[in-house]
Each structure stands twice: as structure tokens, then as C-alpha cells.
N, C-alpha and C positions, 0 to 999 in steps of 0.2 A: 498562805502561799509564800514561798521565798521570793526575793527580789527578782531573780531570773525567771521564775514562773510567772510573776506579774507581768514582766516585759513580754514574755511569750503570749500571755493572754491578750495583751494589748495588740500585739502583732496579728494574732488570729482574728480579733475583732475588727481591726482595720481592714484586713484582707477580705473578710466576709462583706463588709459594708461597701468598700470601693468596687468589689466585683459585682455587687448588686447594682450599683450605678451603671457599670459597663453593660450588664444584661438589660437594664431598662432602656438605655439609649441606642443599643445596637440596631434595633429594627426601625428607628425613627426616620421619617422622611425629612427632607430639607426644611419644610415648613414647621414641622413639629419641634425642631431644635430651637425655634424662635418663640415658643410658648413662654409667657411671663411666669415667673416664680414669685413666691412671697419674699424672697431676698431682694430688697429694694433696688430697682433699676436693672436687675439681672434676669436674663432668659435662661432656659435650660442650657443652651450653648455656653452662656457666660458662667454659670455655676460649674459646669464641667471644666471649662477653661481654668477657673480658679483652682479647682482640685488638682488638675494637672500641674499648674504652675507651682503650687506649694510643694508638691512632691519632687518636682525637678530641682527646686532650690535646695531641698534637703539632700539631693543627690550631688549637689555641687555644680549644677549647670548654671551658666551665667544668665542673669535676667535680660530680657529683650530691651533694646534701646528703641523707645517709641514715644512719640509726642501725642498726648491725649487731646481730643477735641475740647473746646471750651464750653460746650452746651450740655455736658453731662450733669444733670441736676443732683444726682445721688452722690456725686463726688464732692464731699463737703469739708474734708480735712486731709491731712497728710497720710493718715492710715488708709482711708478709702482711695486716695490717689495711688498709693503704693499697690493696693490690691487690684486697681483698675487697669494698670499698664499691661500686664500679660493677658488680661481678659479682652481689652479692646483690640490688642494685636491679633487675636484669633477670631474676631468677628467676621472676617472674610473667609474663614476656613470652611470647607465643604463638610457634609456629614461623614463621608468616608475618611477624610483627613482627621476629623475629631475622634472618631472611634478608633482609628489606627493609633493615634498618639496616646489616647487613654490606655489602650491595651498594652502598648509598649512601655508606658510609664509604670503600669502595674507590675509588669514582668521585671523591670529594672529595680523598682523599689522593693518588691517582694524578695528578690534575690539579695538585695543589700541587707534587709532585715534578717533573712535566714542565715547569711554568712557573716554577720557582724562579729568581729573579734576586737574591734577598736574600743568600744564603749561598754563599760560596766553600768549596771542600772543607775548608780548614784553619780556617775561621772558627768561633769558639766558639758553641755553641747550648745552651740549657738542656735537660738530660736529665731529664724528669719521672718520677722514680722514688721519690717519697716521701722517706723518710729517706736514700736514696742519691742524691738529686738533686744534680747538680753541672754545671758547664759542661764540655762536651766538644767536640772538633772535629766539624763537620758530618758528615764522612765516617765518623767513628767511631760517631756516633749511628745513621746509616743501617745500618752493618754490624750493630750490636746489634739493630736492629729485624728485620733478615733472620734473625739467629740465633733471636730470640724467636718470630717467626712460623713459621719452619720447625719449631722444636721443638714448637710447639703443633699444627702440621699433623700431625706424627707422633703426637701424643697422640690427635688425632681419628681418624687412620687406624687406630691399634691398637684404639681403642674400637669402631670400626665394622667391624673386620676387613677393611680396604680398603688393603692394603700398597701402597707406592709412594713416589716422591719421594726415594729414598735416593741417587740419582745426579743430582739436579737441581742447577742453579746455586746455589740456596740451601743445599743440602747441602754443596757445596764451600766456600761462605763459612763455614758452621758448622764444618766440619772445621778450617779454618785458625784460626778463633776459639778452638776448644777446644785445639788444639795449643799456642797461645800461653799457655794456662792450665795446661799440664802442670807447669811448675816450681812453681806454687802448690800443686798436689796432692802432688807428690813431696817438695819441700824444706820448704815451710812447714807444710802440714797433716799430712803423714805423718812429717816430721822425718827424712828419709833422712840417713845420716851423711855428714860431709864427705869428699870424695874419691870418693864412689860414683857409679856410672853405671847408670841404669835405662833399659832399651830397651822401647819399645812397638811391637809388630808387628801392624798392623791390616790385615785383608784385607776384600774385598768391594767394594761400590760406590764407596767412598772409600778406596782403598788407600794406606797410607803406613807408613814406619818412621822413628821418631825416638828420639833419646837425650836424656834429661835428665841433666845433669851437676851435681853439687853441689860448690861450691868450698869452700875452707878456712874461709870465713866462714859457710857454711851456705846460701849463695844458690844458687838453681837457674837453669840456662839450658838451652835446647833447641837441638839441631842435627841434621843428617841423617847425621852420621858415626856408624857403629855399631862399638863396641869388640868385640874378640874374646871377652872374658870379662866381661860386665856383672854387677853384683851381683844384678840381677833382670832377667828378660825376661818381659814380659807379652804374650800373644798372644790376640787375639779378633777378632770381626768388627765391621764399622763400626756396624751398628745397636746391638749390645750396648755398644760403646764409648760411643756417644752417649747411650744410656739411662743408663749408669752415671754419666757426667759430668754429666748433667742431673738426677740424683736420681730417676730413674724406675724403677730396678731395684736390688734388694738384691744385694750382692756374692755372697751365699750362693746366689742363684738364677741367677747369670750363668754363661754358657758361656765361661769364661776359663781359659786354660792359663798357668801360671806356672812359671818355672825359676829356680834360684838360691836366694837367701835367702827361704825360704817365709814366715817371720815378717814380714819387711819387705814382701814382696809382699802379704800379707794386710792389713797396716796401710795400704799405699797404696790398695788397693781399698776399704777401709773409710772412707777419707777422700777418695775420688775425686770426689765431687759438688762441683763448683767453682762452681756458679751460685747466685745468691741465692735 
């Protein structure tokens, strides 16, 4: 695909996933909005509030001025504090207020994506992520928004016991995004030894097999070639893989099969959460 086709594919995937969230929450009662999700400390309402807040920032709306309570245990650093402010601000909002704001945000953001003439795919744009803010190419920001929205769509689905979306375009974007982060998990966070090769065999809606190779300098890279005798082979399903990579599931509770160096496999899984 051309760069512009890639941007359009990201916009389409974002649209499908965020509209899925809107459809999921539209019929909820007030109590159902308070169901806990796997995103630490956040309810369904909180997850939707975060999705709204991020899209509003990209539209240029000002962040709310709000003082957080001191007893929020999941607020542990500047990044979580940054994310929490617009979320806590909306905790008093009613179900109709939440659904109306989400729907209006989708309309505004969708229009901005469709009518964009300001940014070319490779143009730098500010990524509003608090202490992680930096300039990134426009196409990269859109891909990150697809990943974030799809991950939170899955948070909402699991909280509401409404499975789906594992084979969507946004899921495919997320798969490729997480595959690119595998070297970070294996080489940097888990410290796999130089010269080692670790294979990930993932089945289900987003099936793939990839090898992370660690060079003599300790740097990791990923490719599709599978060695005959990797030091570790990790096998799991797509949903479990995504939950582990996004910090939604403890390795001890995951349905994962590992072969080879069990100590290294365990260390990789303990350091597998690669998202902020």
C-alpha cells in the first residue's frame, strides 16, 4: 500500500473499533457503567472516558483542570496521573452524558480524519501523552490510536462478557504493532542472552509465528524465519498474547505453553507487558 492508503486503512480500523465501543455501551444501565475492567483501577466508564479524552486532545480541545483524589492506588507515576485527570473528571457523568459525548467525539474526530489536508503521512505531529509526549509521524500516531482504542474495546468486551473483535482490522493493526515490540520484551526487559532465539507461536484469530533473535551486543530483532532449536518456544492464543502484552493478565494465570529454557521463558513472560 502507499503511505496514503496506509493512513486510510488506519482511519478505517479506528472507526470500526471506536464505533464498536459505542454500540457496546449504548444500552448499558447506570450500574453496568461501573463494572470493573482488566485495565488497572478503571471501570467501563473510566475506559470510555479515557478514549474520549485522548481523541479530544487530538482535536485540540483543552484538557480539564481537575484535582485528583489522593487515594487512587493505580495512579503511581506522572503518566498514570496524566491519564487519570480527564477520567476522574467524568466519574460523576450519567450514562446518557457518557454515550452522547462519545458519539459526538466520534463524529468530530471522524470528520477530522476524513477532511485532513494538513498532514501528510510522514509529517510530524505532536503525540499528546503527558510525560511521553513527542513528535511522531502522522501515520504512526494514527496506528497508535488504533492500538489504544482496540485494546480498550477488548477491556469493555471482557467486562461486559461480550466477546468479539479479535479478527477485526484494528486487531490486525494491533498484532503488527505488538510484534514490533517483541525485541523490547525479550532482549531489553527479559535480558535474553546474546545469540539466543526465542520463537512465539500464536494461534487463533490473528495467527502468526515470529522469532526474536538477540545479537552479540544484546540487541533484539524479529523475523519470520523459525530455527529448528530455539532456546525458548512460547505458544498461546491471540487473545491471551494481547492481554499479556498489554498488562491485562498475570503470566501465572495465562494459558501459555513454553518449551526449552523454562527459567528464561518464565522471565520473558514476567516482563512481557510492553505498553506504558
